[in-house]
DOKOLKE-397654 format. One record per residue (C-alpha): residue number from 0; x, y, z. Coordinates in pm, 1 decimal, decimal comma. Layout:
residues N
SITE   k       c1       c2       c3
SITE NUM        X        Y        Z
...
//
This chain:
residues 534
SITE   k       c1       c2       c3
SITE   0    477,4 -14943,4   2407,8
SITE   1    323,7 -14650,3   2214,7
SITE   2    214,7 -14334,9   2391,7
SITE   3    -20,8 -14088,9   2231,7
SITE   4    112,1 -13737,3   2268,0
SITE   5   -157,6 -13509,3   2408,1
SITE   6   -102,3 -13134,7   2369,0
SITE   7   -182,9 -12962,5   2696,3
SITE   8   -129,6 -12592,4   2748,7
SITE   9   -180,9 -12386,2   3062,1
SITE  10   -184,5 -12006,3   3052,0
SITE  11   -205,8 -11746,1   3328,2
SITE  12   -527,2 -11548,6   3312,5
SITE  13   -526,9 -11410,7   3669,7
SITE  14   -717,9 -11077,8   3678,5
SITE  15   -675,8 -11009,0   3306,5
SITE  16  -1023,4 -11148,9   3241,8
SITE  17  -1165,4 -10878,3   3467,2
SITE  18   -976,9 -10606,8   3274,5
SITE  19  -1075,1 -10752,5   2936,5
SITE  20  -1438,8 -10762,2   3045,1
SITE  21  -1438,1 -10396,3   3152,2
SITE  22  -1275,8 -10298,2   2819,3
SITE  23  -1548,5 -10493,0   2635,4
SITE  24  -1824,5 -10332,4   2842,6
SITE  25  -1697,3  -9985,0   2756,9
SITE  26  -1665,0 -10081,8   2389,5
SITE  27  -1313,7  -9942,1   2346,2
SITE  28  -1209,5 -10184,6   2071,0
SITE  29  -1524,2 -10118,6   1867,3
SITE  30  -1502,7  -9740,3   1910,0
SITE  31  -1137,2  -9728,9   1801,6
SITE  32  -1200,8  -9955,2   1504,1
SITE  33  -1491,0  -9730,4   1409,1
SITE  34  -1248,0  -9437,5   1395,3
SITE  35   -962,8  -9632,8   1230,6
SITE  36  -1113,6  -9860,0    967,0
SITE  37  -1009,7 -10225,8    987,4
SITE  38   -761,0 -10350,4    728,6
SITE  39   -844,7 -10719,0    666,0
SITE  40   -481,0 -10785,4    575,2
SITE  41   -375,9 -10713,1    936,9
SITE  42   -358,6 -10997,5   1187,5
SITE  43   -434,5 -10755,2   1471,0
SITE  44   -642,8 -10442,0   1427,6
SITE  45   -588,8 -10106,2   1599,5
SITE  46   -857,4 -10159,9   1862,9
SITE  47   -711,8 -10498,2   1958,8
SITE  48   -363,8 -10349,9   1997,0
SITE  49   -503,2 -10081,4   2228,7
SITE  50   -678,9 -10353,7   2428,4
SITE  51   -351,0 -10545,6   2455,4
SITE  52   -169,9 -10233,1   2577,5
SITE  53   -433,7 -10174,3   2845,5
SITE  54   -405,4 -10539,0   2956,0
SITE  55    -29,5 -10495,5   2978,6
SITE  56    -60,6 -10161,4   3156,3
SITE  57   -302,0 -10295,6   3418,5
SITE  58   -111,0 -10620,0   3458,0
SITE  59     92,4 -10447,9   3732,6
SITE  60    427,0 -10582,9   3624,5
SITE  61    714,3 -10350,9   3548,8
SITE  62    775,4 -10441,7   3185,9
SITE  63    845,2 -10183,5   2916,0
SITE  64    670,4 -10211,0   2581,2
SITE  65    972,1 -10343,9   2394,7
SITE  66    922,4 -10664,4   2596,1
SITE  67    554,0 -10663,0   2508,3
SITE  68    532,0 -11003,7   2328,8
SITE  69    734,2 -11156,5   2613,9
SITE  70    473,5 -11035,8   2863,7
SITE  71    202,5 -11223,2   2672,3
SITE  72    399,2 -11547,0   2628,1
SITE  73    230,2 -11714,2   2924,9
SITE  74   -108,7 -11544,5   2869,9
SITE  75   -406,8 -11680,0   2670,5
SITE  76   -376,3 -11412,9   2402,0
SITE  77   -638,6 -11551,9   2165,1
SITE  78   -885,2 -11591,8   2452,4
SITE  79   -829,8 -11237,8   2584,2
SITE  80   -786,9 -11037,5   2264,1
SITE  81   -912,0 -11214,8   1952,9
SITE  82   -924,1 -11530,8   1743,2
SITE  83   -599,2 -11625,3   1573,7
SITE  84   -387,1 -11367,5   1757,8
SITE  85    -53,4 -11482,3   1899,4
SITE  86    188,8 -11317,4   2140,2
SITE  87    437,4 -11272,8   1854,0
SITE  88    179,4 -11060,8   1669,3
SITE  89    195,4 -10806,2   1953,2
SITE  90    547,1 -10692,5   1870,4
SITE  91    700,2 -10351,1   1922,3
SITE  92    695,2 -10268,7   1549,5
SITE  93    319,9 -10323,1   1531,7
SITE  94    263,4 -10129,5   1853,9
SITE  95    480,1  -9843,7   1726,1
SITE  96    278,2  -9815,5   1405,0
SITE  97    -47,9  -9808,9   1601,1
SITE  98     90,3  -9544,7   1838,6
SITE  99    185,3  -9327,4   1539,7
SITE 100   -164,3  -9373,3   1396,0
SITE 101   -325,6  -9266,3   1723,9
SITE 102   -101,1  -8960,3   1744,7
SITE 103   -183,5  -8845,0   1392,4
SITE 104   -555,2  -8866,2   1464,1
SITE 105   -524,7  -8642,0   1769,8
SITE 106   -476,6  -8787,3   2117,5
SITE 107   -691,8  -8539,8   2310,9
SITE 108   -974,0  -8575,7   2059,0
SITE 109   -953,1  -8955,6   2063,7
SITE 110   -954,6  -8975,3   2442,9
SITE 111  -1250,3  -8738,0   2468,8
SITE 112  -1455,5  -8948,7   2224,2
SITE 113  -1412,3  -9255,6   2445,5
SITE 114  -1465,6  -9060,2   2768,3
SITE 115  -1791,6  -8902,1   2646,0
SITE 116  -1921,6  -9246,6   2548,1
SITE 117  -1849,3  -9361,0   2904,1
SITE 118  -2028,7  -9056,1   3047,8
SITE 119  -2344,0  -9132,5   2849,6
SITE 120  -2343,6  -9509,9   2891,5
SITE 121  -2275,4  -9513,6   3266,5
SITE 122  -2455,2  -9187,8   3354,1
SITE 123  -2144,7  -9032,8   3511,2
SITE 124  -2231,3  -8725,5   3718,3
SITE 125  -2053,9  -8435,9   3546,6
SITE 126  -2171,5  -8147,7   3766,2
SITE 127  -1805,8  -8088,0   3857,3
SITE 128  -1493,3  -8129,1   3644,2
SITE 129  -1159,8  -8130,5   3830,6
SITE 130   -842,6  -8016,3   3652,7
SITE 131   -486,7  -8078,6   3766,4
SITE 132   -148,0  -8159,9   3617,3
SITE 133    158,2  -8363,1   3705,5
SITE 134    502,8  -8423,4   3560,7
SITE 135    645,3  -8754,0   3442,4
SITE 136   1022,8  -8765,9   3443,1
SITE 137   1216,6  -8944,4   3172,3
SITE 138   1567,3  -9081,9   3138,1
SITE 139   1788,4  -9055,7   2831,2
SITE 140   1797,3  -8834,2   2525,2
SITE 141   1487,8  -8726,1   2332,3
SITE 142   1471,8  -8586,6   1982,5
SITE 143   1254,6  -8276,7   2013,0
SITE 144   1093,6  -8113,1   1714,0
SITE 145   1326,7  -7883,7   1521,3
SITE 146   1033,3  -7673,6   1402,1
SITE 147    980,8  -7504,1   1734,1
SITE 148   1254,0  -7590,6   1983,7
SITE 149   1192,5  -7299,2   2219,5
SITE 150    821,6  -7244,6   2258,1
SITE 151    503,6  -7447,0   2224,5
SITE 152    232,9  -7241,9   2050,3
SITE 153    -45,8  -7285,9   2305,1
SITE 154   -320,6  -7538,1   2353,1
SITE 155   -410,4  -7598,3   1989,6
SITE 156    -54,5  -7673,1   1887,2
SITE 157     39,0  -7896,3   1597,5
SITE 158    399,1  -7956,8   1699,0
SITE 159    500,6  -8240,1   1932,8
SITE 160    558,6  -8173,3   2299,6
SITE 161    908,6  -8079,7   2411,6
SITE 162   1088,1  -8314,1   2650,7
SITE 163   1288,6  -8080,7   2872,6
SITE 164   1360,8  -7970,5   3226,8
SITE 165   1088,8  -7784,9   3413,5
SITE 166    927,1  -7742,9   3753,7
SITE 167    955,9  -8103,3   3873,4
SITE 168    667,9  -8232,1   4087,0
SITE 169    878,1  -8546,0   4141,5
SITE 170   1165,0  -8345,8   4295,6
SITE 171   1397,0  -8459,0   4016,0
SITE 172   1508,2  -8129,6   3855,5
SITE 173   1804,9  -8314,2   3706,0
SITE 174   1578,6  -8513,2   3473,2
SITE 175   1385,8  -8410,7   3166,1
SITE 176   1010,6  -8438,6   3188,9
SITE 177    674,2  -8401,2   3021,1
SITE 178    345,2  -8278,3   3167,2
SITE 179     19,0  -8470,3   3192,8
SITE 180   -302,7  -8266,1   3225,9
SITE 181   -617,3  -8447,4   3338,2
SITE 182   -976,8  -8346,3   3399,2
SITE 183  -1174,6  -8600,8   3601,8
SITE 184  -1527,6  -8624,2   3737,8
SITE 185  -1593,8  -8625,7   4109,7
SITE 186  -1817,2  -8926,5   4042,5
SITE 187  -1579,3  -9222,2   4055,9
SITE 188  -1272,0  -9018,6   3950,1
SITE 189  -1347,6  -9095,8   3584,9
SITE 190  -1098,8  -8918,3   3350,8
SITE 191  -1292,0  -8696,3   3108,9
SITE 192  -1013,7  -8508,7   2930,7
SITE 193   -646,2  -8576,4   2859,2
SITE 194   -369,8  -8352,2   2735,4
SITE 195      6,0  -8402,2   2706,7
SITE 196    233,4  -8098,6   2736,3
SITE 197    597,6  -7992,6   2726,0
SITE 198    809,8  -8034,2   3036,7
SITE 199    856,4  -7659,4   3089,6
SITE 200    492,3  -7561,6   3057,8
SITE 201    340,5  -7351,0   3337,7
SITE 202      0,6  -7444,0   3481,4
SITE 203    -81,2  -7076,2   3530,0
SITE 204    -29,0  -7009,1   3159,9
SITE 205   -258,4  -7283,7   3027,2
SITE 206   -513,0  -7397,5   3288,3
SITE 207   -782,0  -7149,1   3182,6
SITE 208   -723,8  -7228,9   2813,1
SITE 209   -756,5  -7601,5   2884,6
SITE 210  -1089,8  -7550,0   3062,0
SITE 211  -1221,4  -7326,8   2783,6
SITE 212  -1121,2  -7586,3   2519,9
SITE 213  -1276,3  -7865,1   2727,1
SITE 214  -1603,9  -7673,7   2773,1
SITE 215  -1629,7  -7622,1   2396,6
SITE 216  -1601,1  -7995,3   2329,7
SITE 217  -1843,8  -8136,2   2587,2
SITE 218  -2221,4  -8145,7   2552,9
SITE 219  -2304,9  -8091,0   2921,3
SITE 220  -2272,8  -7808,2   3173,0
SITE 221  -2003,0  -7850,8   3434,6
SITE 222  -1851,1  -7639,2   3711,2
SITE 223  -1473,6  -7628,8   3663,9
SITE 224  -1257,1  -7695,7   3971,1
SITE 225   -882,5  -7634,4   3995,7
SITE 226   -611,1  -7534,4   4240,2
SITE 227   -456,1  -7188,7   4278,2
SITE 228   -268,1  -7214,9   3944,7
SITE 229   -599,5  -7127,8   3778,7
SITE 230   -655,0  -6810,8   3977,5
SITE 231   -517,4  -6499,7   3809,1
SITE 232   -672,7  -6187,0   3660,6
SITE 233   -604,1  -6298,9   3303,1
SITE 234   -741,5  -6648,6   3361,1
SITE 235  -1057,7  -6523,5   3529,8
SITE 236  -1129,3  -6296,3   3232,8
SITE 237  -1062,8  -6583,3   2990,9
SITE 238  -1316,1  -6797,1   3181,8
SITE 239  -1585,9  -6529,0   3189,3
SITE 240  -1842,5  -6767,9   3035,1
SITE 241  -1757,6  -7061,5   3262,4
SITE 242  -1862,0  -7147,0   3616,4
SITE 243  -1562,6  -7228,0   3837,1
SITE 244  -1427,8  -7299,2   4185,8
SITE 245  -1061,3  -7232,5   4262,2
SITE 246   -825,7  -7191,7   4551,2
SITE 247   -699,6  -6834,2   4587,0
SITE 248   -318,7  -6797,6   4599,1
SITE 249   -197,1  -6620,5   4910,8
SITE 250     45,0  -6421,4   4696,5
SITE 251   -251,9  -6190,2   4635,0
SITE 252   -238,9  -5912,4   4893,6
SITE 253   -613,8  -5913,4   4962,1
SITE 254   -606,5  -6288,1   5029,0
SITE 255   -293,3  -6267,9   5243,4
SITE 256   -449,5  -5998,0   5461,8
SITE 257   -771,1  -6194,7   5497,4
SITE 258   -610,0  -6515,8   5628,0
SITE 259   -398,4  -6316,5   5875,1
SITE 260   -688,0  -6109,8   6006,7
SITE 261   -842,5  -6152,3   6349,2
SITE 262  -1203,3  -6233,9   6261,3
SITE 263  -1419,8  -6029,5   6497,6
SITE 264  -1750,1  -6198,5   6399,9
SITE 265  -1596,6  -6542,9   6423,5
SITE 266  -1601,0  -6835,9   6183,3
SITE 267  -1914,7  -7041,0   6124,7
SITE 268  -1890,9  -7414,8   6192,3
SITE 269  -1932,1  -7625,6   5881,3
SITE 270  -2134,1  -7946,2   5863,4
SITE 271  -1811,5  -8097,0   5729,7
SITE 272  -1643,3  -8212,5   6049,4
SITE 273  -1337,4  -8015,3   6155,5
SITE 274  -1395,2  -7715,0   5927,9
SITE 275  -1530,8  -7365,2   5977,8
SITE 276  -1570,0  -7080,0   5731,4
SITE 277  -1650,2  -6715,6   5670,0
SITE 278  -1811,2  -6610,1   5343,7
SITE 279  -1771,5  -6271,7   5172,3
SITE 280  -1842,2  -6112,3   4835,7
SITE 281  -1542,1  -5954,6   4665,0
SITE 282  -1436,4  -5820,9   4327,1
SITE 283  -1103,9  -5927,6   4182,4
SITE 284   -979,1  -5887,2   3828,5
SITE 285  -1308,1  -5715,4   3744,0
SITE 286  -1498,6  -6036,9   3829,0
SITE 287  -1762,1  -6040,9   4103,5
SITE 288  -1719,3  -6354,4   4314,7
SITE 289  -1761,9  -6521,2   4650,1
SITE 290  -1465,2  -6594,3   4872,8
SITE 291  -1481,2  -6861,6   5137,7
SITE 292  -1222,1  -6825,9   5412,2
SITE 293  -1187,0  -7183,7   5539,8
SITE 294  -1018,1  -7299,1   5858,3
SITE 295   -929,9  -7663,2   5921,6
SITE 296   -913,5  -7744,2   6292,6
SITE 297   -675,0  -8036,2   6242,7
SITE 298   -450,8  -7841,8   6007,1
SITE 299   -454,3  -7537,8   6239,5
SITE 300   -334,8  -7751,2   6531,2
SITE 301    -52,0  -7891,8   6319,0
SITE 302     45,3  -7550,8   6178,9
SITE 303     44,5  -7389,8   6525,1
SITE 304    276,2  -7663,0   6649,4
SITE 305    515,9  -7602,0   6358,0
SITE 306    500,5  -7225,9   6415,9
SITE 307    580,4  -7266,5   6786,8
SITE 308    886,7  -7475,0   6698,9
SITE 309   1006,7  -7210,8   6451,7
SITE 310    964,7  -6935,9   6712,7
SITE 311   1146,5  -7142,2   6975,1
SITE 312   1431,4  -7224,2   6736,9
SITE 313   1472,9  -6860,1   6636,9
SITE 314   1467,1  -6750,4   7003,5
SITE 315   1743,2  -6996,6   7092,1
SITE 316   1960,2  -6877,5   6802,5
SITE 317   1895,3  -6509,5   6879,7
SITE 318   1987,6  -6552,6   7247,6
SITE 319   2322,4  -6705,2   7153,2
SITE 320   2395,0  -6421,9   6909,8
SITE 321   2307,0  -6158,3   7170,7
SITE 322   2514,8  -6327,8   7441,5
SITE 323   2810,1  -6324,7   7204,3
SITE 324   2744,5  -5958,7   7116,8
SITE 325   2731,2  -5859,3   7483,8
SITE 326   3076,0  -6012,5   7542,7
SITE 327   3236,4  -5808,6   7266,5
SITE 328   3409,1  -5473,7   7311,8
SITE 329   3387,0  -5207,0   7042,0
SITE 330   3599,1  -4897,5   6986,2
SITE 331   3311,6  -4718,6   6812,8
SITE 332   2939,3  -4702,6   6905,1
SITE 333   2839,4  -4711,4   6540,3
SITE 334   2989,3  -5061,3   6509,8
SITE 335   2748,0  -5180,8   6780,7
SITE 336   2450,6  -5037,6   6594,9
SITE 337   2563,5  -5208,5   6273,5
SITE 338   2597,0  -5537,8   6457,8
SITE 339   2249,4  -5501,4   6611,2
SITE 340   2107,8  -5422,0   6267,4
SITE 341   2279,5  -5730,3   6121,5
SITE 342   2122,3  -5957,3   6388,1
SITE 343   1779,8  -5790,7   6361,0
SITE 344   1762,9  -5835,1   5983,4
SITE 345   1783,8  -6213,4   6028,4
SITE 346   1503,1  -6222,8   6285,1
SITE 347   1139,9  -6276,9   6192,2
SITE 348    946,5  -6354,1   6509,8
SITE 349   1162,9  -6147,6   6748,5
SITE 350   1319,7  -5806,1   6766,1
SITE 351   1582,9  -5634,4   6978,0
SITE 352   1343,7  -5397,2   7152,4
SITE 353   1601,2  -5181,9   7333,5
SITE 354   1969,1  -5169,2   7418,0
SITE 355   2205,5  -4981,4   7651,3
SITE 356   2559,9  -4894,5   7549,9
SITE 357   2811,6  -4868,0   7834,8
SITE 358   3140,7  -4682,2   7810,9
SITE 359   3444,2  -4852,5   7968,4
SITE 360   3786,5  -4696,6   8020,5
SITE 361   4080,4  -4917,7   7929,7
SITE 362   4363,9  -4682,8   8033,1
SITE 363   4392,1  -4423,7   7758,8
SITE 364   4140,6  -4612,4   7544,8
SITE 365   3761,9  -4610,7   7561,7
SITE 366   3566,3  -4915,6   7460,8
SITE 367   3194,7  -4984,0   7448,4
SITE 368   2983,1  -5280,4   7545,6
SITE 369   2611,8  -5329,8   7500,3
SITE 370   2320,7  -5488,9   7686,3
SITE 371   2021,0  -5594,0   7475,3
SITE 372   1660,0  -5690,2   7545,1
SITE 373   1490,0  -5938,8   7315,4
SITE 374   1112,2  -5927,1   7260,6
SITE 375    866,6  -6120,9   7048,1
SITE 376    727,4  -5956,9   6737,0
SITE 377    378,1  -6008,8   6875,7
SITE 378    189,5  -5845,7   6589,7
SITE 379    351,1  -6074,9   6333,5
SITE 380    310,2  -6384,6   6552,5
SITE 381    -60,3  -6310,8   6600,0
SITE 382   -102,9  -6276,4   6224,2
SITE 383     85,1  -6602,4   6165,2
SITE 384   -125,6  -6780,7   6428,7
SITE 385   -444,4  -6650,0   6267,5
SITE 386   -330,0  -6780,0   5928,4
SITE 387   -261,8  -7131,4   6057,7
SITE 388   -492,7  -7389,4   5900,7
SITE 389   -659,6  -7132,1   5676,5
SITE 390   -706,1  -7110,7   5301,3
SITE 391   -942,9  -6930,5   5065,3
SITE 392  -1174,3  -7075,5   4802,1
SITE 393  -1340,5  -6863,2   4535,9
SITE 394  -1628,7  -6910,8   4292,4
SITE 395  -1806,9  -6688,5   4043,1
SITE 396  -2140,7  -6854,3   4129,7
SITE 397  -2289,2  -6574,9   4338,7
SITE 398  -2622,3  -6737,8   4426,1
SITE 399  -2569,7  -6902,5   4766,6
SITE 400  -2874,9  -7122,6   4710,9
SITE 401  -2740,0  -7265,3   4384,0
SITE 402  -2402,6  -7335,7   4544,7
SITE 403  -2388,5  -7339,8   4922,8
SITE 404  -2064,3  -7275,1   5114,5
SITE 405  -2044,8  -7635,3   5237,3
SITE 406  -2070,9  -7761,9   4880,5
SITE 407  -1787,6  -7533,5   4768,7
SITE 408  -1565,7  -7683,4   5039,4
SITE 409  -1680,2  -8042,3   4976,8
SITE 410  -1623,8  -8004,0   4602,8
SITE 411  -1275,3  -7858,9   4640,6
SITE 412  -1178,3  -8139,7   4879,0
SITE 413  -1268,8  -8378,4   4595,0
SITE 414   -988,6  -8216,0   4392,9
SITE 415   -776,9  -8501,9   4527,4
SITE 416   -952,5  -8721,2   4268,4
SITE 417   -702,5  -8605,0   4005,1
SITE 418   -416,9  -8651,6   4252,2
SITE 419   -528,4  -9012,2   4307,6
SITE 420   -517,9  -9061,1   3932,0
SITE 421   -161,7  -8928,1   3913,5
SITE 422    -52,2  -9154,8   4200,8
SITE 423   -198,9  -9448,7   4011,4
SITE 424    -18,9  -9357,4   3688,5
SITE 425    311,7  -9301,7   3871,4
SITE 426    293,4  -9629,2   4061,1
SITE 427    616,4  -9823,5   3995,2
SITE 428    403,7 -10129,5   3914,2
SITE 429    231,2  -9935,6   3638,1
SITE 430    403,8  -9885,7   3305,1
SITE 431    512,7  -9527,5   3362,8
SITE 432    863,3  -9670,1   3337,7
SITE 433    776,5  -9763,5   2980,8
SITE 434    831,8  -9408,0   2866,1
SITE 435   1144,4  -9534,6   2694,3
SITE 436   1037,1  -9433,2   2343,7
SITE 437   1279,1  -9196,1   2180,3
SITE 438   1054,1  -8931,4   2027,2
SITE 439    803,0  -8690,2   2183,8
SITE 440    512,2  -8815,0   1970,3
SITE 441    543,1  -9165,6   2115,8
SITE 442    587,0  -9027,2   2466,8
SITE 443    267,3  -8824,6   2434,4
SITE 444     82,5  -9125,3   2291,9
SITE 445    203,2  -9336,7   2580,9
SITE 446     64,2  -9079,8   2825,7
SITE 447   -275,4  -9099,5   2654,8
SITE 448   -271,4  -9479,1   2680,4
SITE 449   -184,5  -9450,4   3050,2
SITE 450   -483,0  -9217,9   3096,1
SITE 451   -696,8  -9473,8   2912,3
SITE 452   -579,8  -9740,6   3158,7
SITE 453   -684,6  -9510,0   3441,7
SITE 454  -1026,6  -9470,3   3278,2
SITE 455  -1074,2  -9848,3   3259,0
SITE 456   -952,7  -9901,6   3616,5
SITE 457  -1161,9  -9625,2   3777,0
SITE 458  -1476,2  -9715,5   3584,5
SITE 459  -1440,9 -10080,9   3686,2
SITE 460  -1391,7  -9976,9   4049,5
SITE 461  -1692,7  -9741,4   4036,2
SITE 462  -1920,9 -10006,9   3888,9
SITE 463  -1806,1 -10266,9   4143,6
SITE 464  -1872,6 -10035,2   4438,9
SITE 465  -2210,8  -9924,8   4301,7
SITE 466  -2315,1 -10288,0   4253,9
SITE 467  -2209,8 -10382,6   4607,1
SITE 468  -2403,1 -10086,2   4748,8
SITE 469  -2712,2 -10166,0   4540,1
SITE 470  -2711,2 -10527,5   4663,7
SITE 471  -2621,2 -10424,1   5020,6
SITE 472  -2328,6 -10662,8   4989,2
SITE 473  -1963,7 -10656,9   5090,2
SITE 474  -1637,0 -10828,9   5002,6
SITE 475  -1349,5 -10911,6   5234,0
SITE 476  -1064,5 -10660,4   5215,7
SITE 477   -689,3 -10691,6   5281,9
SITE 478   -750,0 -10673,7   5658,5
SITE 479  -1001,4 -10959,0   5636,7
SITE 480  -1287,6 -10721,7   5712,4
SITE 481  -1604,7 -10668,2   5507,5
SITE 482  -1617,7 -10355,9   5288,3
SITE 483  -1850,9 -10221,9   5022,0
SITE 484  -1580,2  -9996,8   4875,5
SITE 485  -1283,9 -10222,5   4788,3
SITE 486  -1010,9 -10105,9   4552,7
SITE 487  -1006,0 -10276,9   4216,8
SITE 488   -638,3 -10349,9   4276,1
SITE 489   -734,1 -10567,9   4572,9
SITE 490   -983,4 -10752,7   4352,0
SITE 491   -703,1 -10806,2   4100,4
SITE 492   -491,9 -10962,4   4376,6
SITE 493   -780,2 -11192,0   4470,0
SITE 494   -772,8 -11333,6   4115,4
SITE 495   -401,4 -11418,8   4114,2
SITE 496   -318,4 -11782,0   4038,9
SITE 497   -609,1 -11851,5   3800,7
SITE 498   -508,3 -12043,0   3488,5
SITE 499   -675,5 -12138,0   3162,9
SITE 500   -612,7 -12503,2   3069,9
SITE 501   -637,7 -12585,0   2698,0
SITE 502   -623,7 -12938,6   2559,6
SITE 503   -759,9 -13082,3   2233,3
SITE 504   -992,5 -12787,8   2178,5
SITE 505  -1125,8 -12810,2   2531,7
SITE 506  -1085,8 -12524,2   2782,1
SITE 507  -1110,4 -12525,6   3158,4
SITE 508  -1037,4 -12262,3   3422,3
SITE 509   -815,3 -12385,0   3706,7
SITE 510   -801,7 -12256,2   4066,6
SITE 511  -1134,6 -12076,4   4026,0
SITE 512  -1310,7 -12094,1   4361,9
SITE 513  -1627,3 -11981,2   4536,5
SITE 514  -1491,9 -11633,3   4633,0
SITE 515  -1421,2 -11566,5   4263,4
SITE 516  -1779,5 -11660,7   4166,5
SITE 517  -1905,9 -11430,6   4438,7
SITE 518  -1696,1 -11129,9   4329,6
SITE 519  -1775,5 -11173,2   3959,8
SITE 520  -2148,6 -11120,7   4017,5
SITE 521  -2072,9 -10758,7   4109,6
SITE 522  -1843,1 -10693,5   3811,7
SITE 523  -1958,3 -10619,2   3453,3
SITE 524  -2121,7 -10919,2   3285,6
SITE 525  -1859,6 -10921,4   3011,0
SITE 526  -1598,4 -11033,1   3268,1
SITE 527  -1774,2 -11367,7   3317,4
SITE 528  -1703,9 -11508,4   2971,4
SITE 529  -1328,1 -11487,8   3024,9
SITE 530  -1368,2 -11731,8   3314,2
SITE 531  -1599,3 -11952,8   3099,7
SITE 532  -1911,5 -11867,8   3299,2
SITE 533  -2142,3 -11749,6   3020,7
//
């Protein structure tokens, strides 16, 4: 009996069709190929390689890039990336050459080109730009540039970043690291600006320069927002032509005194629940500005509880030390005073308010014993209690009608948008672990590609949520409850188990059900074709 062999192939597409569709909607492949002309001799062009890296990066599997072709072995590569492309074409040599090409062009410049296209196409609100930085730690040895091993020459440097120890945000001071600077919009957390930096770089030294450079390259006005690393006399002068909001470091004496002060007029309740504030006009570093003393009710309660525990712990320790002191006998009064001084120097919230020295005859010898009274340092405790839950925000926008106090607070609270981006990039399921490359240029390029993944993810999530809101629709979340603001990661999970069946030139999507049809109507149209719906 003769059997005709029929070639049947099944590939996992899962949520990769959603990612590919978002990439297509943005036009990343076309924009990159516009910058790097296509060489017809290449099987895979630069834009397609970048698309493949984003698909890998958002695949949420912990696979480093040297296993890149292996990742795509069970994926429909030609369907997702381009005609005639195979998994073997996406090898580490090809990826390495593309990464080197991206680096030579200028990573910050390249990222900004794509980000500005997104801003225009999707009408991203850019009233506020939030800057923050984070460290990415790396294992192994890295060959730093020999041209400038000690110091990086500022923002507009030409040398590669330096992989070295620095102030570790990951609490891993034993590991070398690099720094990732991001500026994102408060509208959907869309990354607008990327910069890679050396592991020992200080935020205070470069934040103002980054914002100045960013402002010179964008074609829209934006109020710059950053944490207290931005706030220094030198930085404020450097940003004299920019509008900004920053947290004021309490290392500044004027700020420290303000948070500790007993406010006689009282704080004004904010329309943001749980917050109150007091506004004042001050001059610092020669710059006229508004300061907003903010008090968080929830944070104050927590801080007061912590303070009470510290006071109680110190009191318990001090009592034991004094009891021990009172049992001792001294042959010289001066030794008692030295001992009291030694105990007092270690106290913060208490003080030995008074003491009595008693003389005792021991035959021919006189000895001395002491009785002490312990009291709270009430002035300090009151100041510490006042400071609980308080912080200071500053802006150089003096017109209270153009920027109201509540908006200053609301905008600064949105500073967590960059922190969310860093948490995403550092997720163990993301390819942060792929920073295995052995030279700083590749490391920096990898960071840019990670930021590009964040751009794709956050834009897709923003568009999904906006579409759900516009249609007054919801999707079911992880808790089986309706929501109009799902995470894109949850949507990715909903698409797990979808396969593309290919046989004799015919394609069919397997395990595609009604919930998938429903979700796709709220995602970019380009996503539909990858599930054979257009």
